[in-house]
C-alpha positions as CSV (number, residue, x, y, z in Angstrom):
1,M,0.0,0.0,0.0
2,Y,1.3,3.4,-0.9
3,T,1.1,6.0,1.7
4,T,2.0,9.8,1.5
5,V,1.9,12.5,4.0
6,N,0.8,15.9,3.2
7,E,2.0,19.3,4.6
8,D,-0.4,18.9,7.6
9,G,0.7,15.7,8.5
10,I,-2.3,13.8,7.4
11,L,-1.8,10.3,5.8
12,N,-3.1,9.6,2.5
13,N,-3.5,5.9,1.5
14,Y,-3.9,4.8,-2.1
15,P,-5.6,1.6,-2.9
16,K,-4.0,-1.0,-5.1
17,E,-5.2,-0.6,-8.7
18,P,-6.7,-3.6,-10.3
19,K,-5.2,-5.1,-13.5
20,V,-7.1,-3.7,-16.6
21,Y,-8.4,-6.2,-19.1
22,F,-10.9,-6.0,-22.0
23,A,-14.2,-7.7,-21.8
24,Q,-14.8,-10.6,-24.3
25,Y,-18.1,-10.7,-26.4
26,P,-20.6,-13.1,-25.0
27,A,-21.0,-16.5,-26.5
28,I,-24.3,-17.5,-28.3
29,W,-25.5,-19.4,-25.3
30,E,-24.9,-16.6,-23.0
31,Q,-26.8,-14.2,-25.4
32,R,-29.8,-16.6,-25.3
33,K,-29.6,-16.6,-21.5
34,Y,-29.7,-12.9,-21.5
35,V,-32.8,-12.8,-23.8
36,V,-34.6,-15.4,-21.5
37,Q,-33.8,-13.2,-18.5
38,G,-35.0,-10.0,-20.3
39,L,-38.3,-11.8,-21.2
40,F,-38.8,-13.0,-17.6
41,A,-38.2,-9.5,-16.2
42,A,-40.5,-7.8,-18.8
43,S,-43.2,-10.3,-18.1
44,L,-42.8,-9.8,-14.4
45,I,-42.9,-6.0,-14.6
46,T,-45.9,-6.1,-16.9
47,S,-47.8,-8.4,-14.5
48,V,-47.0,-6.1,-11.6
49,V,-48.3,-3.1,-13.5
50,L,-51.4,-4.8,-14.7
51,V,-52.2,-6.0,-11.2
52,A,-51.7,-2.5,-9.8
53,F,-53.9,-1.2,-12.5
54,F,-56.8,-3.6,-11.9
55,A,-56.5,-3.3,-8.1
56,S,-57.0,0.4,-8.3
């Protein structure tokens, strides 16, 4: 850990920086999984909104 002291005597700790890497494009099976998750989330939100609408 790197530590410096400013002119008032206060310590300043710097965190360790993580190694930078590039993300990889998702595989076709991961893309399908994301589509299924999106459809499930959209249907859940739609059903909640419809229940709220009919209940009011």
